[in-house]
C-alpha positions as CSV (number, residue, x, y, z in Angstrom):
1,X,0.0,0.0,0.0
2,X,1.3,3.4,-1.0
3,X,1.9,6.3,1.4
4,X,-0.9,8.1,-0.3
5,X,-3.3,5.3,0.6
6,X,-2.1,5.2,4.2
7,X,-2.6,8.9,4.6
8,X,-6.2,8.6,3.2
9,X,-7.0,5.8,5.7
10,X,-5.7,7.9,8.6
11,X,-7.9,10.8,7.4
12,X,-10.9,8.5,7.4
13,X,-10.2,7.4,10.9
14,X,-10.4,11.0,12.1
15,X,-14.1,11.1,11.1
16,X,-15.5,10.2,14.5
17,X,-13.3,12.8,16.2
18,X,-14.4,15.4,13.7
19,X,-18.1,14.6,14.4
20,X,-17.5,14.8,18.1
21,X,-15.6,18.1,17.8
22,X,-18.2,19.7,15.6
23,X,-21.1,18.6,17.8
24,X,-19.3,19.4,21.1
25,X,-18.5,23.0,20.0
26,X,-21.9,23.5,18.2
27,X,-19.9,24.3,15.0
28,X,-21.3,22.4,12.1
29,X,-19.0,24.3,9.8
30,X,-16.1,22.2,11.2
31,X,-17.8,19.1,9.7
32,X,-18.2,20.8,6.4
33,X,-14.5,21.8,6.3
34,X,-13.5,18.2,7.2
35,X,-15.7,16.8,4.4
36,X,-14.4,19.3,1.9
37,X,-10.8,18.5,2.8
38,X,-11.5,14.8,2.5
39,X,-13.2,15.2,-0.9
40,X,-10.4,17.4,-2.1
41,X,-7.7,15.0,-1.0
42,X,-9.6,12.1,-2.5
43,X,-9.9,14.0,-5.8
44,X,-6.1,14.4,-5.9
45,X,-5.6,10.7,-5.1
46,X,-8.1,9.6,-7.7
47,X,-6.4,11.6,-10.4
48,X,-2.9,10.4,-9.5
49,X,-3.7,6.7,-8.8
50,X,-5.3,4.1,-11.1
51,X,-8.0,2.5,-9.0
52,X,-8.4,-0.6,-11.1
53,X,-5.0,-2.1,-11.6
54,X,-3.6,-5.2,-13.3
55,X,-2.9,-6.6,-9.8
56,X,-6.3,-7.8,-8.4
57,X,-5.2,-7.4,-4.8
58,X,-4.3,-3.7,-5.3
59,X,-7.5,-3.1,-7.2
60,X,-9.6,-4.7,-4.4
61,X,-7.8,-2.6,-1.8
62,X,-8.3,0.6,-3.8
63,X,-11.9,-0.1,-4.5
64,X,-12.4,-0.7,-0.8
65,X,-10.8,2.7,0.0
66,X,-13.1,4.3,-2.5
67,X,-16.1,2.7,-0.8
68,X,-14.9,3.9,2.6
69,X,-14.5,7.5,1.4
70,X,-18.0,7.3,-0.1
71,X,-19.5,6.1,3.2
72,X,-17.7,8.8,5.3
73,X,-18.8,11.6,2.9
74,X,-22.3,10.3,2.8
75,X,-22.6,10.0,6.6
76,X,-21.0,13.4,7.1
77,X,-23.4,15.1,4.7
78,X,-26.3,13.3,6.2
79,X,-25.4,14.6,9.6
80,X,-25.4,18.1,8.1
81,X,-28.8,17.5,6.6
82,X,-27.6,17.3,3.0
83,X,-28.9,14.6,0.7
84,X,-26.6,12.7,-1.6
85,X,-27.3,11.1,-5.0
86,X,-27.1,7.3,-5.2
87,X,-25.4,7.5,-8.6
88,X,-23.6,10.0,-10.6
């Protein structure tokens, strides 16, 4: 797994802390900033890294990472009361 992937996973693991901080300080904008940063970082990763690779194990890991990012973004937006499309 590349360093870029490891950093992404660490960012995803910060989600519960970001929710707690935003709720505890009554500052929903902190959640919006967290989600915007995650989406921006993922966009950079997606443009630099081929998700489906010749190596099936790498492809599976990257697809799982994409799924995790989708879940975190969806949950964060739902907490903010923002609906998300099922497909794009």
